[in-house]
C-alpha beads as a LAMMPS data file, in Angstrom:
LAMMPS data file: protein, C-alpha beads

262 atoms
261 bonds

1 atom types
1 bond types

-500.0 500.0 xlo xhi
-500.0 500.0 ylo yhi
-500.0 500.0 zlo zhi

Masses

1 110.0

Atoms # bond

1 1 1 -398.911 -54.428 -331.817
2 1 1 -397.954 -53.118 -335.247
3 1 1 -399.328 -49.824 -335.990
4 1 1 -398.116 -47.120 -338.585
5 1 1 -400.144 -44.061 -338.686
6 1 1 -400.012 -41.311 -340.964
7 1 1 -401.516 -37.895 -339.993
8 1 1 -402.716 -34.736 -342.055
9 1 1 -400.221 -31.995 -342.465
10 1 1 -402.440 -29.770 -340.364
11 1 1 -402.280 -31.453 -337.192
12 1 1 -401.100 -29.269 -334.502
13 1 1 -398.687 -31.971 -333.253
14 1 1 -395.085 -30.363 -333.148
15 1 1 -393.619 -34.255 -334.092
16 1 1 -393.200 -35.277 -337.549
17 1 1 -391.867 -38.772 -336.331
18 1 1 -392.869 -41.016 -333.200
19 1 1 -391.093 -44.237 -332.864
20 1 1 -392.003 -46.547 -329.875
21 1 1 -390.461 -49.699 -328.817
22 1 1 -390.059 -50.466 -332.503
23 1 1 -388.304 -54.183 -333.064
24 1 1 -387.854 -55.919 -336.102
25 1 1 -386.133 -59.599 -336.761
26 1 1 -385.219 -61.501 -339.712
27 1 1 -384.757 -65.316 -340.034
28 1 1 -381.194 -66.437 -341.197
29 1 1 -380.902 -70.036 -342.531
30 1 1 -378.265 -71.716 -340.728
31 1 1 -377.480 -74.204 -343.988
32 1 1 -378.399 -74.115 -347.564
33 1 1 -381.306 -76.282 -348.632
34 1 1 -380.460 -77.895 -352.172
35 1 1 -383.738 -79.245 -353.199
36 1 1 -387.596 -79.030 -352.107
37 1 1 -387.060 -82.487 -350.181
38 1 1 -384.443 -80.919 -348.225
39 1 1 -386.914 -78.142 -347.310
40 1 1 -389.709 -80.554 -346.285
41 1 1 -387.142 -82.690 -344.140
42 1 1 -386.178 -79.740 -342.395
43 1 1 -389.798 -79.011 -341.171
44 1 1 -390.495 -82.500 -339.670
45 1 1 -390.879 -82.752 -335.901
46 1 1 -387.620 -83.142 -333.917
47 1 1 -385.439 -81.711 -336.486
48 1 1 -383.000 -78.811 -335.299
49 1 1 -383.979 -75.710 -336.126
50 1 1 -382.258 -74.699 -339.188
51 1 1 -382.607 -70.669 -338.659
52 1 1 -381.169 -68.187 -336.420
53 1 1 -383.381 -65.069 -335.287
54 1 1 -381.716 -62.244 -336.107
55 1 1 -382.977 -58.816 -334.272
56 1 1 -382.145 -55.686 -336.833
57 1 1 -383.976 -53.645 -334.190
58 1 1 -384.999 -54.187 -330.618
59 1 1 -387.088 -51.721 -328.531
60 1 1 -386.221 -48.475 -330.335
61 1 1 -387.880 -45.573 -329.225
62 1 1 -387.605 -41.770 -330.159
63 1 1 -389.112 -38.754 -331.718
64 1 1 -388.434 -35.926 -334.363
65 1 1 -389.650 -32.796 -334.302
66 1 1 -391.070 -30.790 -337.335
67 1 1 -388.424 -29.165 -339.241
68 1 1 -385.598 -30.932 -337.200
69 1 1 -382.511 -32.252 -338.809
70 1 1 -382.041 -35.801 -336.849
71 1 1 -378.959 -37.877 -337.584
72 1 1 -378.727 -41.774 -337.180
73 1 1 -374.977 -43.110 -337.079
74 1 1 -373.615 -46.529 -336.335
75 1 1 -371.482 -49.074 -337.658
76 1 1 -372.168 -51.281 -340.819
77 1 1 -375.314 -53.889 -339.603
78 1 1 -376.169 -51.525 -336.549
79 1 1 -379.978 -51.113 -337.807
80 1 1 -379.871 -47.914 -339.658
81 1 1 -380.976 -48.889 -343.297
82 1 1 -383.635 -51.102 -341.472
83 1 1 -384.854 -48.248 -339.521
84 1 1 -385.174 -45.920 -342.405
85 1 1 -386.932 -48.671 -344.582
86 1 1 -389.479 -48.876 -341.819
87 1 1 -389.909 -45.439 -341.761
88 1 1 -390.383 -45.228 -345.310
89 1 1 -393.169 -48.211 -345.387
90 1 1 -390.720 -50.337 -347.547
91 1 1 -390.586 -52.677 -344.171
92 1 1 -392.911 -53.422 -341.413
93 1 1 -392.013 -53.727 -337.956
94 1 1 -392.553 -57.018 -335.875
95 1 1 -393.153 -55.131 -332.956
96 1 1 -393.878 -51.298 -331.885
97 1 1 -395.381 -48.323 -333.368
98 1 1 -394.379 -45.799 -335.968
99 1 1 -396.334 -42.360 -336.408
100 1 1 -395.114 -40.238 -339.355
101 1 1 -397.064 -36.772 -339.887
102 1 1 -396.520 -35.692 -343.643
103 1 1 -395.377 -36.729 -346.978
104 1 1 -391.928 -38.743 -347.049
105 1 1 -389.366 -38.689 -349.762
106 1 1 -386.999 -41.788 -349.475
107 1 1 -383.632 -41.352 -350.411
108 1 1 -382.645 -45.113 -349.716
109 1 1 -381.663 -46.755 -352.738
110 1 1 -381.514 -43.999 -355.620
111 1 1 -382.546 -45.190 -358.802
112 1 1 -384.398 -48.171 -358.051
113 1 1 -387.113 -48.211 -360.692
114 1 1 -384.897 -47.064 -363.536
115 1 1 -385.078 -48.900 -366.672
116 1 1 -381.623 -49.338 -368.502
117 1 1 -383.101 -49.757 -371.970
118 1 1 -384.790 -45.989 -371.698
119 1 1 -382.967 -42.718 -372.075
120 1 1 -382.482 -40.386 -369.456
121 1 1 -385.429 -38.137 -370.445
122 1 1 -387.809 -41.477 -370.316
123 1 1 -386.351 -42.272 -366.862
124 1 1 -387.216 -38.781 -365.480
125 1 1 -390.933 -39.285 -366.204
126 1 1 -390.661 -43.115 -365.067
127 1 1 -388.986 -42.609 -361.727
128 1 1 -390.741 -38.905 -361.470
129 1 1 -394.298 -40.774 -361.767
130 1 1 -392.841 -43.528 -359.190
131 1 1 -392.184 -40.588 -356.766
132 1 1 -395.514 -39.308 -356.960
133 1 1 -395.347 -36.691 -359.446
134 1 1 -398.083 -35.900 -362.183
135 1 1 -396.904 -35.827 -365.770
136 1 1 -397.380 -32.217 -365.660
137 1 1 -395.092 -31.409 -362.827
138 1 1 -392.446 -33.688 -364.181
139 1 1 -392.654 -31.273 -367.433
140 1 1 -392.145 -28.066 -365.259
141 1 1 -389.609 -29.571 -363.465
142 1 1 -387.715 -31.176 -366.168
143 1 1 -385.375 -28.695 -367.466
144 1 1 -384.056 -28.137 -363.587
145 1 1 -383.798 -31.679 -362.804
146 1 1 -381.172 -31.854 -366.039
147 1 1 -379.197 -28.611 -365.067
148 1 1 -379.149 -30.026 -361.019
149 1 1 -377.723 -33.273 -362.400
150 1 1 -375.726 -31.644 -365.154
151 1 1 -376.743 -34.480 -367.620
152 1 1 -378.558 -32.041 -370.254
153 1 1 -376.328 -33.257 -372.892
154 1 1 -377.154 -37.079 -372.040
155 1 1 -380.771 -36.471 -372.046
156 1 1 -381.272 -38.881 -375.097
157 1 1 -378.839 -41.359 -374.147
158 1 1 -379.932 -44.835 -372.698
159 1 1 -379.051 -45.329 -369.157
160 1 1 -377.195 -48.566 -369.590
161 1 1 -374.568 -46.293 -371.031
162 1 1 -374.533 -44.232 -367.887
163 1 1 -372.119 -44.799 -364.913
164 1 1 -373.110 -45.346 -361.658
165 1 1 -372.371 -41.904 -360.326
166 1 1 -374.335 -40.409 -363.691
167 1 1 -377.203 -42.703 -362.564
168 1 1 -377.425 -41.493 -359.181
169 1 1 -377.244 -37.515 -360.099
170 1 1 -380.192 -38.114 -362.243
171 1 1 -381.858 -40.066 -359.112
172 1 1 -381.465 -37.324 -356.833
173 1 1 -382.284 -34.541 -358.858
174 1 1 -385.526 -35.984 -359.933
175 1 1 -386.358 -37.337 -356.358
176 1 1 -385.537 -33.753 -354.713
177 1 1 -388.537 -32.415 -356.799
178 1 1 -391.338 -34.084 -354.920
179 1 1 -391.757 -31.340 -352.169
180 1 1 -391.958 -33.760 -349.194
181 1 1 -392.262 -32.773 -345.731
182 1 1 -389.840 -35.444 -344.487
183 1 1 -386.468 -36.541 -346.058
184 1 1 -385.076 -39.797 -345.264
185 1 1 -381.492 -39.688 -346.582
186 1 1 -379.390 -42.798 -346.474
187 1 1 -375.528 -42.138 -347.510
188 1 1 -376.459 -39.996 -350.482
189 1 1 -373.348 -37.863 -350.117
190 1 1 -371.108 -41.153 -350.317
191 1 1 -371.606 -41.326 -354.257
192 1 1 -370.623 -39.019 -357.088
193 1 1 -367.898 -36.542 -357.337
194 1 1 -366.815 -33.515 -355.137
195 1 1 -368.848 -30.989 -357.175
196 1 1 -371.966 -33.136 -356.841
197 1 1 -371.605 -33.879 -353.234
198 1 1 -371.180 -29.931 -352.545
199 1 1 -374.527 -29.680 -354.251
200 1 1 -376.183 -32.289 -352.379
201 1 1 -375.296 -30.382 -349.321
202 1 1 -376.231 -27.021 -350.491
203 1 1 -379.526 -28.540 -351.312
204 1 1 -380.188 -30.477 -348.190
205 1 1 -379.344 -26.836 -346.492
206 1 1 -381.836 -25.156 -348.887
207 1 1 -384.807 -27.828 -347.706
208 1 1 -383.648 -27.784 -344.230
209 1 1 -383.958 -23.974 -344.274
210 1 1 -387.410 -24.216 -345.785
211 1 1 -388.347 -25.924 -342.701
212 1 1 -388.589 -29.528 -343.631
213 1 1 -387.740 -32.524 -341.701
214 1 1 -384.820 -34.676 -342.419
215 1 1 -383.545 -37.947 -340.973
216 1 1 -379.979 -38.230 -341.952
217 1 1 -378.043 -41.514 -341.859
218 1 1 -374.455 -41.215 -342.461
219 1 1 -370.953 -42.479 -341.738
220 1 1 -369.295 -38.934 -342.053
221 1 1 -369.687 -37.756 -338.706
222 1 1 -368.139 -34.575 -339.563
223 1 1 -371.241 -33.980 -342.020
224 1 1 -373.943 -35.166 -339.120
225 1 1 -372.386 -32.741 -336.705
226 1 1 -372.527 -30.114 -339.282
227 1 1 -376.311 -30.655 -340.203
228 1 1 -378.181 -32.349 -337.527
229 1 1 -379.246 -30.916 -334.135
230 1 1 -379.578 -34.203 -332.288
231 1 1 -378.492 -37.813 -332.977
232 1 1 -379.152 -41.139 -332.354
233 1 1 -376.305 -43.951 -332.126
234 1 1 -377.322 -47.935 -332.920
235 1 1 -375.654 -50.769 -331.953
236 1 1 -376.613 -54.087 -333.128
237 1 1 -380.162 -52.866 -333.110
238 1 1 -380.437 -50.843 -329.755
239 1 1 -380.065 -47.532 -328.859
240 1 1 -376.262 -46.918 -327.992
241 1 1 -376.901 -43.164 -327.453
242 1 1 -379.475 -40.457 -328.214
243 1 1 -379.387 -36.747 -327.715
244 1 1 -377.336 -33.999 -328.703
245 1 1 -375.186 -34.427 -331.877
246 1 1 -371.872 -33.482 -330.184
247 1 1 -372.695 -35.765 -327.195
248 1 1 -373.708 -38.822 -329.232
249 1 1 -370.779 -38.618 -331.268
250 1 1 -368.342 -38.573 -328.675
251 1 1 -370.164 -41.438 -326.709
252 1 1 -370.005 -43.406 -330.431
253 1 1 -366.101 -42.872 -330.802
254 1 1 -365.525 -43.774 -327.186
255 1 1 -367.238 -46.680 -327.211
256 1 1 -366.234 -47.917 -330.707
257 1 1 -362.684 -47.181 -329.424
258 1 1 -362.801 -49.405 -326.362
259 1 1 -364.722 -52.029 -328.093
260 1 1 -367.695 -52.155 -325.527
261 1 1 -371.218 -51.882 -325.913
262 1 1 -373.778 -50.035 -323.813

Bonds

1 1 1 2
2 1 2 3
3 1 3 4
4 1 4 5
5 1 5 6
6 1 6 7
7 1 7 8
8 1 8 9
9 1 9 10
10 1 10 11
11 1 11 12
12 1 12 13
13 1 13 14
14 1 14 15
15 1 15 16
16 1 16 17
17 1 17 18
18 1 18 19
19 1 19 20
20 1 20 21
21 1 21 22
22 1 22 23
23 1 23 24
24 1 24 25
25 1 25 26
26 1 26 27
27 1 27 28
28 1 28 29
29 1 29 30
30 1 30 31
31 1 31 32
32 1 32 33
33 1 33 34
34 1 34 35
35 1 35 36
36 1 36 37
37 1 37 38
38 1 38 39
39 1 39 40
40 1 40 41
41 1 41 42
42 1 42 43
43 1 43 44
44 1 44 45
45 1 45 46
46 1 46 47
47 1 47 48
48 1 48 49
49 1 49 50
50 1 50 51
51 1 51 52
52 1 52 53
53 1 53 54
54 1 54 55
55 1 55 56
56 1 56 57
57 1 57 58
58 1 58 59
59 1 59 60
60 1 60 61
61 1 61 62
62 1 62 63
63 1 63 64
64 1 64 65
65 1 65 66
66 1 66 67
67 1 67 68
68 1 68 69
69 1 69 70
70 1 70 71
71 1 71 72
72 1 72 73
73 1 73 74
74 1 74 75
75 1 75 76
76 1 76 77
77 1 77 78
78 1 78 79
79 1 79 80
80 1 80 81
81 1 81 82
82 1 82 83
83 1 83 84
84 1 84 85
85 1 85 86
86 1 86 87
87 1 87 88
88 1 88 89
89 1 89 90
90 1 90 91
91 1 91 92
92 1 92 93
93 1 93 94
94 1 94 95
95 1 95 96
96 1 96 97
97 1 97 98
98 1 98 99
99 1 99 100
100 1 100 101
101 1 101 102
102 1 102 103
103 1 103 104
104 1 104 105
105 1 105 106
106 1 106 107
107 1 107 108
108 1 108 109
109 1 109 110
110 1 110 111
111 1 111 112
112 1 112 113
113 1 113 114
114 1 114 115
115 1 115 116
116 1 116 117
117 1 117 118
118 1 118 119
119 1 119 120
120 1 120 121
121 1 121 122
122 1 122 123
123 1 123 124
124 1 124 125
125 1 125 126
126 1 126 127
127 1 127 128
128 1 128 129
129 1 129 130
130 1 130 131
131 1 131 132
132 1 132 133
133 1 133 134
134 1 134 135
135 1 135 136
136 1 136 137
137 1 137 138
138 1 138 139
139 1 139 140
140 1 140 141
141 1 141 142
142 1 142 143
143 1 143 144
144 1 144 145
145 1 145 146
146 1 146 147
147 1 147 148
148 1 148 149
149 1 149 150
150 1 150 151
151 1 151 152
152 1 152 153
153 1 153 154
154 1 154 155
155 1 155 156
156 1 156 157
157 1 157 158
158 1 158 159
159 1 159 160
160 1 160 161
161 1 161 162
162 1 162 163
163 1 163 164
164 1 164 165
165 1 165 166
166 1 166 167
167 1 167 168
168 1 168 169
169 1 169 170
170 1 170 171
171 1 171 172
172 1 172 173
173 1 173 174
174 1 174 175
175 1 175 176
176 1 176 177
177 1 177 178
178 1 178 179
179 1 179 180
180 1 180 181
181 1 181 182
182 1 182 183
183 1 183 184
184 1 184 185
185 1 185 186
186 1 186 187
187 1 187 188
188 1 188 189
189 1 189 190
190 1 190 191
191 1 191 192
192 1 192 193
193 1 193 194
194 1 194 195
195 1 195 196
196 1 196 197
197 1 197 198
198 1 198 199
199 1 199 200
200 1 200 201
201 1 201 202
202 1 202 203
203 1 203 204
204 1 204 205
205 1 205 206
206 1 206 207
207 1 207 208
208 1 208 209
209 1 209 210
210 1 210 211
211 1 211 212
212 1 212 213
213 1 213 214
214 1 214 215
215 1 215 216
216 1 216 217
217 1 217 218
218 1 218 219
219 1 219 220
220 1 220 221
221 1 221 222
222 1 222 223
223 1 223 224
224 1 224 225
225 1 225 226
226 1 226 227
227 1 227 228
228 1 228 229
229 1 229 230
230 1 230 231
231 1 231 232
232 1 232 233
233 1 233 234
234 1 234 235
235 1 235 236
236 1 236 237
237 1 237 238
238 1 238 239
239 1 239 240
240 1 240 241
241 1 241 242
242 1 242 243
243 1 243 244
244 1 244 245
245 1 245 246
246 1 246 247
247 1 247 248
248 1 248 249
249 1 249 250
250 1 250 251
251 1 251 252
252 1 252 253
253 1 253 254
254 1 254 255
255 1 255 256
256 1 256 257
257 1 257 258
258 1 258 259
259 1 259 260
260 1 260 261
261 1 261 262
């Protein structure tokens, strides 16, 4: 049974997120079908199955308390991004339940929704509205967005002339103005220069200090160790280790070094 629940902010429940036996799979074609005829023939009885079932997540369960910064680590393809997309409501699970309490801001694919032929100013208003801000709220925050992104001099330049780093800076600076209860952060510190990464870290610390809940996905284990009190390690869609951050990172490194799996 799939059940995604959203509770009001005043709920007495101490948990911001509860995930129970979450599973998600995708069908991967074994061969490329060139024509509609090839596709129809593949559906005939007796034909060999032309798809493999890939389980991106399998029976994953955990909970995150309100105000907690919770880390998710794992190798590429372990299911981290799929998990965040389900929490954000971008994907739906095949099995299991997800309970989310509060407003979510997903920093997953920053800049999705930007229009290259529009200026930075126009994209701030567009992206802000996509993130749930009213036109009036964006106007109040506009100068702060440009100051944080350090793009004031480029506000009237079309986005297609921006570098990828400038685009991400603009997207992040706009997204953090949504005042969410829960932040889903996927490798945002991997982009931009060192100065911007430092700004991001300071902003996340500020948000953390305000008692917000953060789910932080990263390959940068030291930043996970610094920011997160507890952590989850995924391996091929299943839980490898779950608990205090230092213990989980130690388990993850030991298992990675040995080449074995739990």
